[in-house]
N, C-alpha and C positions, 0 to 999 in steps of 0.2 A: 503601253502607257500605264501610269499609276495615279491614283487619286489620293490627295492629301487634304486634310482638314485642320485648320487652326482656330480654336477658340482664342479670342483676343480681348484685351482690356485697354480702355482708353486711359491716358495719363491723367493724374489729378490736376484739376484746373482747366482741362480741355472739355468744352461743351460737346454734347452729342452731335450737334450740327457740324461743328468744326471737325470732329473726328470723322464723320461721314465724308465731308468735303476732302479731307486729306487722303482717305482711302480710295475714294472714287476718282481723285485727281492724280497727284504725283505718285502715290504708291502703285495704283493700277497701271498707270502709263509705263512705269519702269518694269513692272512685272510682265506686261503684255509685249514689251520690247524684246523679251527673251525668246529665243528660238525654241526653247524646250517647254514653254507654257502653252498648252493647247486649249485650255478652257479655264475660265475664272469667274467665280460668283462671289460677291461681297454682301454679307448680311450685317446689318447694324440695328441696334436698339435706338429708336428715335421716337419723336412725338406721334408719328402715324400709328404706332402700335402701343402707345402708352395705355389706352383703355384695356388692353389685354394683359397688363401687368399682374392682374389677379391670378393669372394662370402660372405665374413664375414659381419654380421650385429651385432652391439653391442649397445643395448639400455636399457636393463633391469638392468644388473649389471654395476658396476662402470667401469669395463673393461671386455673384453671377457674372458671366462674361458679357461684354458690351458689344460684341460682334463675333462673326464667324466667317472665315475665308475658306472657300472650297475651290480647289484647282486640280486640273489634270496635267501631269508633267511627264516627260520622257522617263525620268528616273527620280524617285523620291530622294535617294541618297545624295543627289546633286544639290539639294536644298540645305542639307545639314551643314551647320556652321553659320552661314549668313542668313538663312531663312527669309530670303527675298528682302532683306533690309527692314524687317518688321520692327526691329528695335528703335528705328528712327521715328516710328509713329505710335507705338504701343508701350504701355507700362509693362505688359507681360503678354506672352503668347505661348501656346502649347501645341506642338505639331503631332499629327497622327497619320500614319499610312493606313488606308482603309480599303476594303473590298466592297464595292457598291452592288446592291440589288435594287431594281427599279420596278416595283409592281404596278405602277401607274405611268407608263411611258408616254401617254397622251398629255402629260404635263407640259411637254415641249410646245404644244399648241397654244399655251397660255403665256409663253415667254417671249419677250421682245428684247433683243440685245440693246444694252445701254439704257433701258428704262426700268423703273421700279415694277416688279411683279405685283399684280393686284393682290390685296389681302395681306396675309402674313405668312412667314415661314417660321414655324415653331421648331427650334433646334433643341434636341434632347440628347444629353450625354448619360450613358448608363454604365454602371459597374455590375458585373455578374454576381447574383446572390451566392454566398458561400455554400448554400445547401444544394446547388445544382452543378453537375459536371458540365463542361463546355458544350459537348454535343447535345446533351439533353436541353440545356438552356437555349441553344441556337434553334433547335427543332421546334420548341414551344413557341419561340418568338416568330420565326420566319415561316414555319409550316402551319402552325395552329392559330396563332394570333393574327396574322396578316389579313385573312378574310374578315375577321371580326372588326378590325380597325377600319377597313375599307367600307364595310356594310353599315357601320354605326356612326361614322363621322362624315363631315362635308368636305373631306380632303380632295383636292384635285392634283396633288403631287405628293409622292411618298418615296423617299430614297432611304434604304436601309444600309447603313455603312458599318460593316463588321470590322472592328479595329484589328489590324495585323500587328502593329507595333507602334510605340511612341518614338518620335524623332529626337527627343531630348531626355536625358537621364532623370531630370527633376519633374517631368510631366506626370501627373497622377495617372494611375492605370485606368483605362477605360475598356469596356467590352464592345460598345457600340455607340455610334452617333447617328441620330435619326433626324431627317428633314421632312417636315409635314407642311404642305401648303394648304392654307384655309382661305376661303373667300372673305371679302371685306366684312360682311355681316357677322362672321364668327368672331371678329375682334370685339364686338359690342354685345353679342347675345349668345348665351349658352345653348339656347334652342337652335340657333343657326349653326353653332359649332357641331351639333349633332344632327344637322339637316332634318330637323323635326317640324319646320314651319311654325305654326302656332299651337301645335299639339303637345301640351304639357306631359301627358301620359306617355306619348311616344318618346319624348326627350328623356324622361325618367327611365324608361325601359332601355333605351340605347346607352345611356350613361352607365347604368348598372351592368349591362352586358360588357361594355368596354372595361370597366373597373374590374369585374370578375375575371376577365381574360388577362388583364395586366398583372394582377397579383400572382398569376402562375409563374411569371418570369422576372418581375421587377420587385426589387427591394426599395420601397419609397423613401428610405433613408440614404439611398445610394443612387440618386438621380438628380440631374439638373435639367430644367425645362425653361427655355427663354424665347419669348416671341420676338421676332425681328422683321425688319423690312429687307426684302431681297432685291439685289441688283445684279442680274446676269450681264457680264461685260464681254464674254466670249464663250460660245457654246460649241460643243462637238457636233 
């Protein structure tokens, strides 16, 4: 099986609620009817994560994506051309074949099929800094940064998706797409985001440690970060 991720944009004039309804309704029904779709998660930007909009970063795409679709399929190449009929629901979409690492597999305990996952899924798209070769960049991210991210934040889910290739010639190049699940409190509080309780000093220390680690492999002019609501519709 192969994992594919699509950042998606809702059409002009379509509300976020309507967009979500279409994705969770007719789009997902058609996708799940296919024999080659083995898992499907739909993430959308909606009112539930609106207070987290202060976390948004928008640099790679012309504007931030309005949702993200993650799916496991038998062969990613089978999606090319029609792309699950996304053109019927989205103004734009960009598909990427990825290789997933899952440092927090206990995330599955927090997921209920067909229901919104508690909190938010912060979906991050990265381009590799020109100053780093591929293997050095990957090692800093996955070998050195991973324990820092887990130790300093309140994440209960963390999927690291290394981009293998884009599925469309006009899709901007990406090096990675990251999924980070945070609890509900993190939507409203930076202290909760860093799992610091009411300890301001601990929050400041953890945020600094996280930022110091990130600057080793992230160019903050080549990153998009969008908080979303997550809906797992079929899981492995």
